[in-house]
C-alpha positions in Angstrom: 0.0 0.1 0.1 1.3 3.3 -0.8 2.1 6.0 1.9 -0.9 8.0 1.0 -3.2 5.0 1.3 -1.7 4.4 4.8 -2.3 7.8 5.8 -6.0 7.5 4.8 -6.3 4.4 6.9 -4.7 5.9 10.0 -6.9 9.1 9.5 -10.1 6.5 9.4 -9.0 4.8 12.3 -8.6 8.2 14.2 -11.9 9.4 13.3 -13.6 6.3 14.5 -11.6 6.4 17.8 -12.9 10.0 18.3 -16.4 9.2 17.5 -16.3 6.2 19.9 -14.8 8.3 22.5 -17.4 11.0 22.2 -20.1 8.8 23.6 -17.9 7.3 26.5 -19.8 7.0 29.7 -18.6 6.4 33.1 -21.0 4.2 35.2 -20.5 4.2 38.9 -21.9 1.1 41.0 -22.3 0.3 44.5 -21.0 -3.0 43.4 -20.8 -4.9 40.2 -23.8 -6.9 40.8 -25.8 -3.9 39.7 -24.5 -4.3 36.2 -26.3 -7.7 36.0 -29.5 -6.6 37.7 -29.9 -3.9 35.3 -28.5 -5.4 32.1 -31.5 -4.5 30.0 -31.0 -0.7 30.8 -27.2 -0.9 30.2 -27.5 -2.9 27.0 -30.1 -0.3 25.6 -27.3 2.2 26.2 -24.7 0.2 24.3 -27.3 -0.4 21.4 -27.6 3.4 21.1 -23.8 3.9 20.7 -22.7 4.6 24.3 -19.3 3.2 25.2 -19.9 1.9 29.1 -17.0 1.8 31.7 -18.2 0.4 35.0 -16.4 1.2 38.1 -17.3 1.1 41.9 -18.0 4.7 43.0 -15.2 4.4 45.9 -12.5 3.1 43.6 -9.2 4.9 44.2 -8.2 5.8 40.7 -11.6 7.5 39.6 -11.2 10.7 37.6 -13.2 12.4 35.1 -10.5 14.4 33.3 -6.8 14.0 32.3 -4.3 16.5 31.2 -7.1 19.2 31.1 -9.3 16.9 28.9 -12.2 14.9 30.0 -12.2 11.2 29.6 -16.2 10.9 29.4 -18.9 12.8 27.8 -21.6 11.2 30.2 -21.7 10.1 33.8 -24.2 7.4 35.3 -24.4 7.1 39.2 -26.0 4.2 40.3 -24.3 4.2 43.8 -26.8 5.5 46.3 -25.2 4.3 49.3 -21.5 5.3 48.6 -20.1 7.3 51.7 -17.2 8.9 49.8 -16.3 8.9 46.0 -12.9 7.6 45.1 -9.9 9.2 43.7 -10.1 12.9 42.5 -13.9 12.5 42.3 -16.3 14.5 44.6 -19.4 16.6 44.2 -17.2 19.6 43.1 -15.9 17.7 40.3 -19.1 16.6 39.0 -20.5 20.0 39.3 -17.5 21.3 37.2 -18.0 18.3 34.9 -21.7 19.6 34.3 -20.6 23.3 34.0 -18.2 22.1 31.1 -21.1 20.5 29.3 -21.2 17.0 30.7 -24.6 14.9 31.4 -25.3 13.2 34.6 -28.0 10.6 35.4 -28.3 9.7 39.1 -30.5 7.1 40.6 -30.8 6.7 44.6 -32.8 4.6 47.1 -33.6 4.7 50.8 -30.0 4.2 51.8 -28.9 7.4 50.0 -25.9 8.8 51.7 -24.4 12.4 52.1 -22.4 12.5 48.7 -25.6 12.2 46.5 -27.6 14.5 48.9 -25.0 17.2 48.5 -24.8 16.9 44.9 -28.6 17.2 44.6 -28.8 20.2 46.9 -26.3 22.0 44.8 -28.9 21.5 42.0 -31.9 22.8 43.9 -33.2 19.3 44.5 -33.7 17.6 48.1 -33.7 14.1 48.8 -35.9 12.9 51.9 -34.3 11.6 55.0 -32.2 8.2 54.8 -34.4 5.0 55.2 -37.5 7.0 54.2 -39.5 5.7 51.3 -42.5 6.9 49.2 -45.7 5.1 50.5 -49.1 4.9 48.8 -51.7 2.9 50.6 -54.0 3.4 47.5 -51.9 3.1 44.5 -49.5 0.7 45.3 -48.8 -2.5 43.3 -51.1 -5.6 44.3 -48.2 -7.9 44.4 -46.8 -6.2 47.5 -48.5 -6.9 50.8 -47.6 -4.9 54.1 -45.6 -1.8 53.5 -46.8 -0.3 50.4 -43.6 1.2 49.3 -43.8 -0.4 45.6 -46.2 2.3 44.2 -47.8 2.4 40.7 -47.3 5.8 38.9 -50.0 6.5 36.5 -48.9 8.0 33.1 -51.0 11.0 34.0 -48.5 11.8 36.5 -45.5 11.8 34.1 -44.6 15.2 32.4 -46.2 15.5 28.8 -43.1 16.3 26.8 -42.3 14.1 23.7 -38.5 14.9 23.9 -38.2 13.8 27.7 -40.4 10.8 27.7 -41.4 10.2 24.3 -45.1 9.3 23.6 -47.6 8.8 26.2 -46.7 5.5 28.2 -48.7 2.7 27.3 -48.7 1.2 30.9 -48.1 2.6 34.3 -44.5 2.9 36.0 -43.4 0.9 39.1 -41.5 2.9 41.5 -39.8 2.1 44.9 -37.5 4.6 46.4 -36.9 7.8 48.1 -39.0 11.0 47.6 -37.6 14.3 46.3 -38.7 18.0 46.7 -37.7 20.8 44.3 -36.7 24.2 45.4 -39.4 26.4 44.3 -37.0 29.3 43.5 -34.7 27.1 41.0 -36.3 27.9 37.5 -34.0 25.2 35.8 -35.3 22.3 37.6 -38.4 20.4 36.4 -40.8 17.7 37.6 -40.7 14.5 35.3 -42.6 12.2 37.4 -44.6 12.8 40.6 -46.6 10.7 43.1 -50.4 10.4 43.5 -52.4 12.6 45.8 -52.6 9.6 48.3 -49.0 9.2 48.7 -46.4 10.7 51.1 -42.8 10.1 52.0 -41.9 8.6 55.6 -40.3 5.9 57.3 -42.0 2.6 56.3 -41.8 0.9 59.7 -42.8 3.7 61.8 -46.1 5.4 62.7 -46.4 8.8 61.4 -46.0 11.5 64.2 -44.7 14.5 62.4 -45.9 16.0 59.0 -44.0 14.2 56.3 -41.3 15.8 54.2 -43.3 15.3 51.0 -47.2 14.7 50.7 -49.3 14.0 47.6 -48.3 15.5 44.2 -45.6 17.5 45.8 -43.8 14.3 46.2 -41.3 14.2 43.1 -40.2 11.0 41.9 -38.1 11.9 39.0 -36.7 15.4 38.4 -34.1 17.0 36.0 -32.3 20.1 35.4 -31.1 21.6 32.1 -28.4 24.1 32.9 -27.8 27.4 30.9 -25.1 25.8 29.0 -27.5 23.0 28.0 -26.0 20.2 30.1 -28.6 17.8 31.7 -28.6 16.2 35.1 -31.6 13.8 35.9 -32.4 12.5 39.6 -34.3 9.4 40.2 -35.2 8.5 43.9 -35.6 4.8 42.7 -32.6 2.5 41.3 -35.0 -0.2 41.2 -37.0 1.7 38.5 -34.1 0.7 36.1 -33.7 -2.8 37.0 -34.6 -5.7 35.1 -37.3 -6.9 37.5 -39.2 -3.6 37.3 -38.7 -3.3 33.4 -40.1 -6.8 32.7 -42.7 -6.9 35.6 -46.6 -7.0 35.4 -48.3 -4.1 37.3 -51.8 -3.5 38.6 -52.7 -0.8 41.1 -54.6 -1.8 44.2 -57.0 1.2 43.6 -60.6 -0.2 42.9 -61.3 -0.8 39.1 -57.6 -0.7 38.1 -56.5 -2.6 34.9 -53.7 -5.2 35.0 -50.9 -4.6 32.6 -48.6 -7.6 31.7 -45.6 -5.2 31.3 -44.9 -1.9 33.0 -44.0 1.1 31.3 -40.7 1.4 33.0 -38.6 0.2 29.9 -40.1 2.7 27.3 -39.7 5.5 30.3 -36.1 5.0 31.1 -35.2 4.7 27.4 -36.5 7.9 26.3 -35.5 9.5 29.6 -31.9 8.3 29.2 -31.8 9.4 25.5 -33.0 13.0 26.6 -30.5 13.1 29.5 -27.6 12.2 27.1 -28.6 14.5 24.2 -29.9 11.9 21.7 -33.1 13.7 22.0 -34.4 17.2 22.6 -31.3 18.8 21.0 -31.7 21.8 18.5 -29.3 23.4 16.2 -29.5 26.2 13.6 -27.7 27.0 10.3 -28.1 29.1 7.2 -29.2 32.2 9.1 -29.9 35.2 6.5 -31.6 38.3 6.3 -31.9 40.8 3.2 -34.3 43.3 1.6 -37.0 41.7 -0.5 -35.9 41.3 -4.2 -32.3 41.0 -3.0 -30.1 38.0 -2.0 -27.4 39.6 0.2 -27.7 41.6 3.3 -27.2 45.5 2.8 -24.5 47.3 4.6 -27.2 49.1 6.3 -31.1 49.2 6.3 -33.4 51.9 5.9 -36.7 52.4 8.2 -39.7 50.8 6.6 -37.6 48.6 4.4 -39.5 45.3 3.3 -37.1 42.6 4.7 -37.0 38.8 4.8 -35.4 36.8 7.7 -34.8 33.0 7.8 -32.9 30.3 9.4 -32.7 26.5 9.3 -33.5 24.4 12.5 -32.8 20.8 13.0 -33.9 18.4 16.0 -32.0 15.4 17.1 -34.6 12.5 17.6 -33.0 9.3 18.8 -29.4 10.3 17.7 -30.8 11.5 14.1 -31.0 15.0 12.9 -34.4 15.9 11.5 -36.0 19.2 10.5 -37.6 20.7 13.5 -41.3 21.2 13.1 -42.1 23.7 16.1 -44.7 26.1 15.5 -43.8 28.6 18.4 -40.5 29.9 17.2 -40.5 33.8 17.2 -38.3 36.4 15.8 -37.6 39.6 17.6 -36.3 42.8 15.9 -34.7 44.1 19.0 -33.1 47.6 20.0 -33.3 48.1 23.8 -36.8 46.4 23.6 -38.5 44.5 20.9 -40.0 46.7 18.2 -41.1 43.6 16.2 -42.0 40.1 17.8 -43.7 37.7 15.5 -43.8 33.9 15.0 -41.8 32.3 12.1 -43.3 30.2 9.5 -41.7 26.6 9.2 -41.3 24.8 6.0 -39.3 21.6 6.2 -37.1 23.0 8.8 -36.5 26.4 7.5 -38.3 29.2 9.5 -38.8 32.5 7.8 -40.7 35.8 8.1 -41.3 38.8 5.9 -41.9 42.0 7.5 -41.6 45.9 7.3 -38.9 47.6 9.6 -40.4 50.1 12.1 -40.2 53.8 11.5 -37.2 54.0 14.3 -33.7 54.2 13.3 -30.6 53.0 15.5 -28.7 49.7 15.7 -31.1 46.7 16.0 -30.6 42.8 16.3 -32.4 39.9 14.2 -32.9 38.0 17.6 -34.2 34.4 17.8 -34.2 33.1 21.5 -36.1 29.9 21.7 -36.8 28.2 25.0 -39.2 25.2 25.2 -39.6 22.5 27.8 -37.6 19.5 26.8 -35.3 21.4 24.1 -31.8 22.9 24.4 -31.9 26.5 24.2 -31.5 28.1 20.9 -30.1 31.6 20.6 -28.9 33.5 17.6 -28.6 37.5 17.1 -27.4 39.3 13.9 -26.7 43.0 14.6 -27.7 45.6 11.9 -27.8 49.5 11.4 -31.0 51.0 10.6 -30.8 54.6 9.2 -33.5 57.2 8.6 -34.5 58.1 4.8 -32.5 60.4 2.7 -34.4 63.5 1.5 -34.9 61.9 -2.0 -36.5 58.7 -0.6 -39.4 60.7 1.0 -42.6 61.1 -1.1 -42.8 64.4 -3.0 -46.3 65.1 -1.9 -47.8 63.7 1.4 -51.4 62.9 1.7 -51.6 64.0 5.1 -50.1 67.5 4.1 -52.9 68.2 1.7 -54.6 70.8 4.0 -51.4 72.6 4.2 -50.8 72.7 0.5 -54.3 74.0 0.1 -53.8 76.6 2.7 -50.7 77.7 0.9 -52.0 77.8 -2.5 -55.2 79.5 -1.3 -53.0 82.3 0.3 -50.9 82.7 -2.9 -54.1 83.0 -4.9 -55.6 85.6 -2.4 -52.3 87.5 -2.7 -52.7 87.7 -6.5 -56.1 88.7 -6.3 -55.6 91.4 -3.8 -52.7 92.6 -6.0 -54.7 92.8 -9.0 -57.5 94.5 -7.3 -55.1 97.0 -5.6 -53.2 97.8 -9.0 -56.2 98.0 -11.4 -59.0 99.6 -9.2 -59.0 103.3 -9.5 -61.4 105.8 -7.5 -63.7 108.3 -9.4 -62.3 111.9 -9.5 -63.7 114.9 -7.6 -65.4 116.2 -10.8 -67.4 113.0 -11.6 -68.3 112.8 -7.7 -69.5 116.6 -7.8 -71.7 116.0 -10.8 
């Protein structure tokens, strides 16, 4: 093979390695048995192109970065009872990983310890006390007697967002774990699944003597935050929710009149949720931003007030790892100075969003701005700054309709002056003789 051929082979191998490393995911476990009890979920991640690396959460060589470069793109933490992360890993390192664009999926249980509790608190999410569980004496699974901690989550209690959870669930969810509460001040936190009105969070083997930490629909089961840099962190109070036993189990609520389902909705739920968490769904990107005067193809050096202009851009959405034209109908364009002077919806056609409008009768420095924020999607922002000048004197109309009364007044004055002058010059008074006669 020629040297050029060898170089081509090496380049292809390097590209394949980069692509493979781009989806590299670190999975932290309490012990390696979880890799087997949750094999269906982990195999689904592999099938979607994720390169999983398993390790115990207290391993002494754990690190997320090396020589200033991150070794992983995603992080899965299925180690709720870890008392201290190993190596250089801690809550501060994980938050730095998120700040730099990494995505994290965290699952807990009633044995949750301080490291995960601290990490959640930094994200505006609070886990209930250790050894507490979400209990529901009405909507629990019929297969469980005694402590009603294996609850049935109705699909109506799951967020209605296709990017996050996909299509509406075909069966209820099984959940057994600790409850969460969101900080109401945190605008970035989103409830993905919550408990029924009859649920509460408390110690399963104790009598309720104080008001529970979370009651009814305020008991959050699964929550997520999307940071301002579009990094995503998902918190689940139940690690069993991802287990093979829950993914394949039949489910029926103990509530009167409930229907039995041969398979729970956990598998489709955790698959859609993990795709969203790891940026395989709900990701937007834009291209081909253009603006110009109608009848032209290139943007001018400056615009003039009341110009007829066209703005357009192409938006794509990642669905299950594949880029497709975005079909949203709520994308808006703002023609912005200090405040928006124009705010109108863009019209989509096969992923190309466009709008034709007249520039306002105000000059200054403006921006064509699209700032799109929708539940389940990454933030989309683009701005193009343009100057807008007033019209030159030759661009105004020669005669303005609204000035016709003034024109009439001016011409009537001119005609009056002519008549007065003619009368004054050509009118003569009668002589004295004529008057006497």
